[in-house]
N, C-alpha and C positions, 0 to 999 in steps of 0.2 A: 565622431562615432568610431565604433571598435570594427575590426574587419572580421569577417567570419572566413574560416578555412574553407577553399572550395570543397566539396565532396567529391568530384571527381578528379581530384589532382592525382598527377600520375597516371592518367588512361587515354589522355590525347597526344600523347608525343611532347616534342619539344619543337620550339621555334628558333631557327638560327637568326638573330637579330646582328647586324653589322652596324658598330657604333665605332666611329674614329678614335683612337688611341688618345687623342689629346681631350676626348669627352668623358672618357671611363672615369675619372676620379671622381667628376661631376656627379656622373649619372651612379656610381657606388655610393655617394655622399648622401645623394636622394634616396637610396636605398636603405640606409644605417638605420634611419627610426623605424623602420619594420623589424628591427631585431629586438624592439622593446615590448616588455610586455602589455604596455599600455595600446600599442597598435591595436592588438587583438582580442577578442573574444578570449575571457579566460580559458575555456576548455581548449581550444585551437591554438594558446601560444606557443607550444613547443613545435607542432607541427610547421607552424609558420616561420618560428625563428628558424629551424634545420631547412626548411625551402629556401628562406633569402639567403642564408649563408652558403648555401651550395650554389646560388646564382651568383654570390658574390665571387667564390671560389672559382668558376668558370670564367668570369670575366676577368681576374686578374693571372690566371692561367694561360691566356691566350692559346686558347685549343684551337683555334679555328686554324693557326697557322701549322699546329702539328698535324691535323687533319688535311689540310693543303700538301703537307711534306710527306704523309704516308701515302697519300694519291700517288704524288709524284714517283715515291719509291714503288709503288706498286705498276704503274705504266711502265717504268724501267724495267721490272723483273719479268714484266709480259713481254714486252717488247722483246729484251733479250733473250726469252727464252723460245718464244714462236720465231722471230725474226732474224734471230743471229746478232742484232745489233751490239756494240761491243761499248759499253760506258765507262769512264774513267773521271776520280774523284781527285782535284788537287791536295795537297795537305793544309790548305788554308783553313779557316775557323771563321764562317762556316765554309765547307768547301763547296769549289766550284764545280759543279760536273757538268761534264760534255759528253756527245755532243748535248744540248738542248732538246727539251722536249717540244717537238714540232706542232703548229699551230693544225695541220694536215697532216697525218699518219705517213711517212715513206712506207710503201707495198712491198719495196724490194727486200729479198730475204738470200739470205748465205748461212754455211754451215755455221756455227754450230746449233744453230735454231731448230726447231721442230718442223717448220715448214722447207728449209734448206734440207734438212736430212728426208724429208717427204718427196721431195723434189729429186732429189737423187736415187731414190727409189724406186719412182716411178720411171725415171727415165732407164735403169738398170734393168728394169721389168720390159720395159718398151725395145729396148736392145738387145738384151739377151735371149728374150723369148722371141720378140717379134721381127729381130732384125731391123729396127729403126735406128737411123744415126741420130745420137742426141747431141746435144754440147759437151757433155761428158764421158761419152761411151761410142763404140763403134759397134755398129750392127752384126757386125762378122765376127767369130761366128755366132750363130742363134739357134735355137731349139727347134722353130719351125722347120728351117731348111735342114737343119740334120735329121730332123725325124723323117720328111720328104725323101731324103737322098735312102735312108733305112728301107721305108716303104718301096721305092724304085726299085731297089735292089733284090727285095723279098719276091717283088712283082717279076722281075726279071729272071728270076729262078736262079741267080747266080750261085755258083757252088762254093766261093771263097768268102766265108763269114768274118774273116778276119777283119776286113774292111766294116762292114757292120758293127761288129762288136766295138770296135775304135768310134766309131759314132755315136753308138751308146755308152760307150765311158764317157766321152765330150760333153753329151747332154747332161748326163748326172753331173759333172763338174759343173757345168752354167747352170743347173738348178740347185746345187749344193750349198 
């Protein structure tokens, strides 16, 4: 019985089938007869042949390992960019990359990662504007305290504007 080529070929996506590498030659050997014209209805042979040889090419390319490796590279890229993790590769072939990808991500972050930079910006704003002491910055001097000093001096109607101007210059420097 000759096989008709599926009319919906290419519309349903792909299935990733795990085949032990030792079984690969056997499975490929079983597919080999499907390359022959006698297996297909005459009008479907060309499409059938191309589809079977494409499957065989994927089987021999071991593309699953390439996908896993590319996913690992993407993870390390995001981990380095967001969390500031530093990865190193040995000179071996294939290279040994350290640290290894953890089963559960480590949520600690540091510079130069984006989250580390955001943490420094947040701490800077809390310190320079609000006067809050943070692990990286002292809350003194800060904009709120300096502005309050300016307001108090204006309300007290002090005639010496030099101190007010100095405070305003310091505020500009903190916000600058």
